[in-house]
BADRENVEX-596056 format. One record per residue: residue in one letter; x, y, z of N, C-alpha, C in turn. Coordinates in steps of 0.02 Angstrom, whole numbers, plus 50000, padded with zeros to 5 digits. Atoms other than C-alpha are relative to their C-alpha. Layout:
% residues N
AXYZXYZXYZ ...
END
This chain:
% residues 282
M500465002750004541395001751053500135006649934 K499944993650062542225019250915500534995349966 V499995001450007543155006250870499684992849962 V500285003850012541904993750844499505005749891 V500354992350042541035010750723500405000249944 S499284998750080542725012550612499984993449980 I499965003050039542974995650579499334995349960 G500335000650042541284993450523499665004549950 K499964993750076541135010750401500524995849941 W499245001850039543124999150352499754998549947 M500265003050010542074987650316499264998549948 A500624995750032540644995750231500524998649933 C499664995850070541615004950097500514994749983 L499535005450021543004985450077499594994849949 P499995003050065541794976449949499765002649967 L500484994350064541244991049858500955002049956 A499034998250028543584995949849499864993849965 L500055009250024543674974749802499535000749925 A500274999250086542534976549667500015003349961 L499694997350068543154989449565500265006150005 A499115000350020544664990549595500484998749930 S500125003950038544954982749452499935002949938 G500794999950041543444988249355500285004149939 G499884995650080542944997949172499355003450042 A500734998049993541495007349154499674997350037 Q500605001949982540115001149280500664992850001 A499525004750032541674990049301499644992750056 A499825007649961541014974749458499095000649933 S500955006050063539104967649337499725003150104 T500255000749906537824972549475499654992050056 R500115005049953537294954449493500664996850062 Y499565004349936538704952949568500165005850082 L500004998349922538674964449692499425004450044 P500475001349965537534965949864499655006449975 P500274997250011536144973249846500025009950009 N499994994049950536444989749948500195003449936 L499734995250038537944992249831499855001349909 N500274998050100536644992249645500085009550011 G500334993550007536695010249601500715003349979 I499364996549952538525013549646500604997649926 G499525003750021539885014649539500375009249924 I499704995350072540635026449363499724997949908 D500405000050084539975028349200500615003849941 Q499574997550038540905031849057499825006249965 N500274994850022540625049449003500325003049959 L499514994350039541925053848860500015001649968 N500294994450027542015070248835499625002849992 A500474997349961540855072948917500285011250024 Q499694994249975540895092848962499774997750077 I500055000149920541005095749149499865009249988 P500274991249994540095114049191500535003650025 L499594995449959541345123949228499935007650027 D500344989049955540125143049293499904992550056 T500255003349924539915128749456500255002450034 V499554998149941540585138149590499884996450065 F499445001149908541405132149735500345003150045 R499684996249941542225136749890500684998450000 D499245002850001544165133449908500064998950070 E499465001349921545225131550051499955006350068 S500184995649963545215147050107499205006550007 G500894999850011543295148650085499955006449942 A500194992550106543375161049908499654995349969 S500635000750053541885157449795500224999649940 V499615000650111542865150749627499514994949951 P500135006350043542085143449478500714996049976 L500165005049994542465128749431500685002049925 R499615000550037543375135249278500575004250029 T499524997749972544475144449376500924995550002 F499685008050006545705128149376500325000549954 F499725003750059545715125549195500085005349958 G499734995450062546105134649020500824999549952 R499035000450051547995128748989500154993450020 K499575005449984548385113549086499464994849999 P500115001749980547655099449096499934998450075 V500364998849928546635092449260499754993250029 V500345004049955546725078949378499524998450045 L500405000349956545065074949444499754996650062 A500175003049944544675068749608499294999750062 P500554999749983542915063549661499864994150099 V500145002049904543035060549871499775004750033 Y500124994449912542375067750045500744998950034 Y499515001249927543465072250185500094996350049 R500455000449895542565065350334500114991149990 C499765004050013543125048950201500144994750061 P499875001049940543445035750344501004993549957 M499515006450032544525022950216499965001349952 L499945000550098544235023050024500205008649987 C499544997550035544655038449971500625003450023 S499015001149965546565041750073500194997449968 Q499525004150042546945027549993499545003349934 I499894999350058546345034449820500535009449996 L499424992750019547205051649833501014998750031 S499275002649998548735043749919500144994349934 G499965001450019548635032549787500145007049922 V499904995750055548465048149666500625003949995 V499084997849973550195055049728500394994349988 A499585006250001551025038049732500054999649920 G500025001350055550525037049536500395008749990 L499624994350019551285054649508500635002450025 R499254998849974552915057249633500504993949930 P499585002350046553735046949489499995004949934 L500104997450058553375056949342500385006250016 S499664993849999554575069849279499635004849982 L500054995050008552955082349232499515000250062 K499594999549931552555090049380499355006250030 P500844997149991550555098649468500435006750001 G499764991350024550685117449445500415002849942 R499724997250035551725118349328499744994949931 D499815002050051551515106549193499144997650023 F500725002250026549465099549266499815000250066 E500384995449933548325105249411499514991950026 V500205004049993547665092049540499044999850013 V500904996949932545705097149619499484991149990 A500295006950006544965085349709499195005650053 I500894997749963542785088249764499774997850037 S500475004649989541885084449868499384998949994 F500425000149988540505075149879499365001750075 N500185000549927540015078450048499925005950002 P499814990950008539175096150045499865005950100 A499974997349930539325095950235500625002350017 D499374996449973541365097750209500075007949994 T499984990749998542115114950241500934999649973 P499174995950022543705123950189500664997850066 A499675000449966544595120850347500214992349985 E499595007749988544625100150324500214998749910 A499624999750030545065104750138500445001949982 T499384999750011546435113250180500654994550056 L499265006049938547395099950311499784994749938 K500075007450061546875086650150500415002049921 R499624997850036547745097050044500735004050027 N499185000849993549285100650141500004993650011 Q499805007150006548985082850167500654997049934 Y499795007750080549625074350004499955003749969 S499565001350053550275088549934500684999550032 H499585002049979551555087850086500404993549976 S499575005950010551575067250042500495002349945 Y499864999350060552015072549867500455002250008 S499524995249984553315084549908500015005550065 S499994993249937553665093150072500305003349957 R499384991749979554765106349973499705002149950 A500244995150075553655110549800499375005550044 G500584995049957552315116949935499264995149970 T500845000749998550085119549893500084998149913 K500484999150091550225122549698500024996049976 G500005006650043549645113749581499034996550038 W500515005349968548375104049713499575004650050 H501044994249964546385111749761499944992750026 F500645004549991545305105449852499565003150023 L500104997749982543795111949850499264994350038 V500815004749975541965109049919499445005249968 G500384995350015540235115549881499424999650023 S500655004349991538505112949880499714996949952 Q500385006750017537305099849861499894999449926 A500315000550043536735108349684500454999349936 A499254997950037538655111249646500464994449997 I499355006349982539235093649699499624996249943 N500815003950031537345085549592500365002949916 A499434998150079538205095649434500494995449971 V499385000950005539975089649436499554990449972 M499885006949989539825072549465499234995349957 Q500375002750036538135069949352500255000449934 S499745001450098539335074549190500524997250013 I499515004350004540555064249240499884990750034 G500465008249986539465047549287500474997050067 F499765002449943540115047349461499244999050055 H500635003649974538425036949560500325000150080 Y499925002349929538625037749740499604999450061 R500484995449963537585039149878500194997150088 W499734999349910537355041650087499674992250037 D500145006549959537355025150197499695001550058 P500024994749950536405031150351499934995650066 V499605008049946536865012250439500725005250056 N499314999549988538645016950447500195008850008 K499784989749993538325037250440500985000449927 I499495001350037539665034050290499675002049907 F499914997950050539615039250077500244992449966 V499885005750042539505021649993500185000949926 H499844998050114540465026549818500754996549994 A499255001850052541735019849671500375003450014 S499484999850012543475021549669500295000449935 G499545000150064544445028749541500045010849998 V499784991249994544865047649483500075000149905 M499864996650091544655056349279500425005349984 V499414992950044546005068149177499535002749953 I500604995350011545065082249121500345004549937 T499914994550038545385090048975500345008350014 P500184994350002545985110648961499325002549972 E500574999050004544375112948893499535000650049 G500705004849955543375103849047499524992649979 R500565003950028543045089448938500304992450006 V499745007649966543175071949016500554995249944 A499735006250032544755060648935500154995050027 R500115007749974545035046649033499985000550053 Y500145005249933544515034649172500544998150050 L499225003750019545865028249275499544995650075 Y500445004349939544945014749413500394998550030 G500235003649943545055007849561500735004450045 V499374994049985546735015249681500364999350035 E499145002950050548275010549628499905004849946 Y500174996650066548635023849495500764997849959 E499235003450026550205017049374500265007149976 P499494990850033551315032249330500005000149935 K500215000950077551195027349169499275001949969 D500704997850014549375028349153499785004950032 L499934992949957549415044349246500305005149948 E499404996550028550825050449126499495003349934 L500175002050068549885045448965499355003449977 S500834995050035548195053648984500015006350053 L500204993849997548775068649055500435003649936 V499774996450034549995071548892499714999549964 E500374997350059548695066548757499175004550068 A500644993249968547055076348890500605004349998 S499794994449968548315090248869500425001949906 H500024998050062548275090148672500945000449986 N499375002250012550235081648656500345010650022 R499944993249997550625101048727500444999450072 I499625003749932551545091448893500354995349976 G500295001550057552315078648879501045000649982 S499884997450044554045074548798500404995149939 A499605005850059554885065348644499664994249989 V500045009749998554705049148718499304998450044 D500725002849977552965049948784499505002949929 R500174999950088552595055348604499874991949951 I499965008150012552925039848554499874997150016 L500635006949963552345029748681499614997150006 L500584998950020550755037148639499794993449925 F500285005350081550705025748449500234993450036 C499925009050006551355008648548499504996950057 Y500814999249956549835011348677499545001549989 H500534997250001548265011148690499674999650052 Y500855000349956546705016448796499514995650007 D500674999749994545605005048872499795000350027 P500684998249973544185009548932499854995550025 K500015004449943543714993648995500265001150061 T499375002249946545064993149132500285005350010 G499604991650002545505012949118500564998850007 K498985001050004547515006349085500075000149940 Y499604999950064548455007648948500324991949967 G499635005349998549134991548871500185003049900 A499504998550046550514989048745499734997949926 V500415000650078549124987348576500474996249941 V499774998350041550344990148451500604991850012 L499665006250028551704978548506499934996050017 N500035008249990550774964048571499844999849892 S500405002650047550204966348370500575002149930 L499035002250009552314966248321500014991249997 K499845008349984552454950848407499254992849994 T500745005150000550684943048340500184998449914 G499695000350015551334949648198500724996349960 A499385003449975553214942348195499664992449999 I500465008449980552364923748244499825001449978 L500445002250074551404923748083500435001949953 I499614997350053552854930147968500744991750026 L499595006349979554064913948070499324995149967 I500535005250057552304903948014500084996049937 L499944997950091552244909247835500794994349999 M499475000250013554254905947841500084993950027 A500005006950026554034887147886499764997949959 A500555006050062552704883247775500575000649963 G499644997950095553874891147621500374996050019 M499175004250020555544881247698499444991350000 F500255005249975554404864747724499815000849894 F500505000550026553344867847560500954998949929 L499404998650063555134870847439500634994550025 W499565004349987555994856047564499644994449969 R500525004850039554474844647462500265002949957 H499784997650061554974853347281500454994650020 D499435000449975556614848847361499924989049958 L500315006249988556274829647393499704998449942 R500265000850086555224826647233500314998849961 K499345002050038556644831647124500565000049996 H499555006249986557954821047184499924994749977 R500545005049996556554807947169500044994849917 N499925002050077556544811447003500324998249995 V499535002750033558194809346975500294995850009 L499885007549980558564794347053499614996149974 K500375005250061557304785446951500215000349933 E499374999450043557864792546806500844998050010 V499615004149990559514785246864500174990949969 T500005008550006559124768546896499804999149923 R500214999750035558234768846744500535000049924 L499495002650046559884770146628500324993450034 
END
């Protein structure tokens, strides 16, 4: 019986995970979603201020305002819940996998803050998740830079509304139905970027963090790449817009050169024919 319930919960999450895995703001149009998923998604509230005075509890159970984790560094914010049977684990694992190759490090260059939107989650569960994912990231780095918070419904609502995160409790399967994605927040607490799905490209995470930090972190190469890549809010990814423009420009130049050579050839051919006519008359 437990297996059936587990599979049922997994299947309940699967349509939304597939629908929103590659999405942008409201990635899957409601006409393509099952009725029970209508209204679920992530609105892009770019540059929105999250309520930093909202109080949560950390892994030790201490009450802390959200601004505790802001001020000097950008933040990777993950809206999840710790009793989630499937999707939230994929989101957090995706964050770990995307951050692991970067030269930027949690605690030094940025913070990772997971906020549970289930008011029943406890600091003990937050501690287990922090230990699990910080250890998965690095068995030697410890928990520095990794924060897992729980809070009241009022605190949760304030933050989720500010980032445009819409979810709903499913009483049949006893789970929260929600979208998959993380946000990169500036040190001042403003929403800078949305990254969607359960897998996050290291390049997208790095460029998002560099931009959100106002270029205070990252290498010179990262800053150069920001000129070559452009954030697409529809996909939540960075694309090589400038490079593609250069390719398009190169193709146009080749076309213009070919056209010029054709006209020169026609001109030379016409000149040659005129010379032949003059010789023939003589």
